[in-house]
C-alpha positions in Angstrom: -0.1 0.1 -0.1 1.4 3.1 -1.0 2.1 6.0 1.5 0.7 9.4 1.5 4.5 10.7 0.5 4.4 8.2 -2.5 1.2 9.1 -3.8 2.0 12.7 -3.5 5.4 12.2 -5.6 3.5 10.0 -8.4 0.6 12.9 -8.5 3.6 15.4 -9.0 4.9 13.7 -11.3 2.0 13.3 -13.8 1.2 17.0 -13.2 4.8 17.8 -13.9 5.3 15.1 -16.9 1.7 17.0 -19.2 4.1 19.8 -19.7 7.5 18.1 -19.8 9.6 19.0 -22.7 13.1 18.5 -22.0 13.5 15.0 -22.4 15.7 15.5 -25.4 18.7 17.3 -23.4 22.0 15.5 -23.1 23.8 14.5 -19.8 26.7 16.5 -19.7 25.5 20.0 -18.4 25.2 22.3 -20.9 26.8 25.3 -19.2 29.9 23.2 -18.3 29.4 23.8 -14.4 28.6 22.1 -11.0 26.9 23.2 -7.8 28.1 21.7 -4.6 25.4 22.8 -2.5 23.7 22.6 1.0 21.8 25.3 -0.5 22.2 22.0 -2.6 22.4 20.8 0.4 19.9 18.6 1.7 18.1 21.8 3.4 14.2 21.8 2.1 13.9 25.4 2.3 16.4 26.4 -0.6 14.9 25.8 -4.3 18.7 25.7 -6.1 17.3 26.3 -9.6 15.1 29.0 -8.9 18.1 31.1 -6.7 20.2 31.0 -9.1 18.7 30.7 -12.3 19.9 27.5 -13.2 17.6 25.9 -16.1 17.4 21.8 -16.7 20.3 20.4 -18.4 22.3 23.6 -17.5 24.5 22.3 -14.4 25.1 19.1 -12.4 23.3 20.1 -8.6 25.3 17.8 -5.9 23.1 18.1 -2.9 24.8 17.0 0.5 24.4 17.8 4.5 26.3 21.0 4.5 27.5 21.0 1.3 30.8 19.1 2.0 33.3 18.8 -0.7 34.5 15.7 0.5 31.0 13.8 0.8 30.7 15.3 -3.0 34.1 14.5 -4.4 32.8 11.1 -6.5 30.1 12.7 -8.3 32.6 15.8 -8.7 35.0 13.5 -10.1 32.5 12.2 -12.5 31.1 15.7 -13.7 34.8 16.7 -14.3 36.2 13.7 -16.0 33.1 11.9 -17.5 30.9 14.2 -18.0 32.7 17.7 -19.1 32.2 20.2 -16.2 35.0 23.2 -15.9 34.2 25.0 -12.8 32.8 24.3 -9.0 30.7 26.5 -7.3 31.0 25.2 -4.1 28.0 27.1 -1.8 27.0 26.6 2.0 24.1 28.5 3.9 23.3 30.7 6.6 21.0 28.8 9.2 23.2 25.3 8.5 22.5 22.2 10.3 25.5 21.8 10.2 26.9 24.7 12.2 24.9 23.0 15.4 26.7 19.9 16.6 29.8 18.5 16.9 31.1 14.5 15.8 30.4 13.9 19.3 26.9 14.7 19.9 26.0 13.4 16.4 27.6 9.9 17.3 25.6 9.7 20.5 22.6 10.4 19.0 22.7 8.3 16.1 23.9 5.6 18.8 21.4 6.4 21.3 18.6 6.1 18.0 19.7 2.6 17.6 20.2 1.1 20.9 23.6 0.3 20.3 26.8 1.8 19.4 26.7 2.1 14.9 28.6 4.9 14.7 32.4 4.8 16.1 34.8 7.1 17.2 36.4 7.4 13.6 33.2 8.1 11.9 33.2 12.0 10.6 29.7 14.0 10.1 31.8 17.0 8.8 30.3 19.2 11.0 31.6 22.9 11.0 31.8 25.8 13.8 32.4 28.7 11.5 30.4 29.0 7.7 33.0 31.3 5.9 35.8 29.1 7.1 33.9 26.1 6.2 34.0 27.4 2.8 37.1 27.8 2.5 38.3 24.7 3.7 36.1 23.1 1.3 37.9 25.2 -1.3 41.2 24.7 -0.4 40.5 21.0 0.0 39.1 20.7 -3.7 42.0 22.3 -4.8 44.5 20.8 -2.8 42.9 17.4 -3.6 44.8 16.8 -6.6 41.3 15.4 -8.6 39.7 18.6 -9.8 40.2 18.7 -13.6 43.4 20.8 -14.4 42.6 24.7 -15.0 39.1 23.9 -13.5 37.5 27.3 -11.6 36.6 26.6 -8.1 35.2 29.2 -5.8 32.8 29.6 -2.4 29.9 30.9 -1.7 27.6 31.7 0.9 23.4 31.6 0.4 21.4 33.8 3.0 18.6 31.9 3.8 16.7 35.4 5.3 17.0 37.1 2.6 17.8 34.7 -0.7 21.1 36.4 -1.9 24.5 35.1 -2.1 28.4 36.4 -1.4 31.4 35.3 -2.4 33.8 34.0 0.2 36.6 32.9 -2.2 
């Protein structure tokens, strides 16, 4: 039996499909860039395509908690090396949940919810205490890691959830 969420998904997809005319678009993004985003994060308050003027087929958008570069690395490598993107915009956002806990806090909560230790002390949730420093650290990691395509532009940004604007950090 389908849940209400599943029913909503099917109904929304059917409505979307009524006017969908983009089935011909190629897999590589037309504008050759990708965004790593907590704004592309997993935050449900942010409509990435509307906030950044991205049309279907323009860019790859990699969402994960905190807009984390290390977590997105596999997808970044595929986007760049297999699908031809030449630019990376790493975007974190204000009021991000990743600013609100430490690794120890997160491990404790997960283990308590499971009723046993399923996350050991080595597991890194990749929280950050300072938003702009988190952006700088991730951009630096991408630039120094060696997997990013040579000559690719890598920049770091903060999206402000209160007014919808972005500002460049690096």
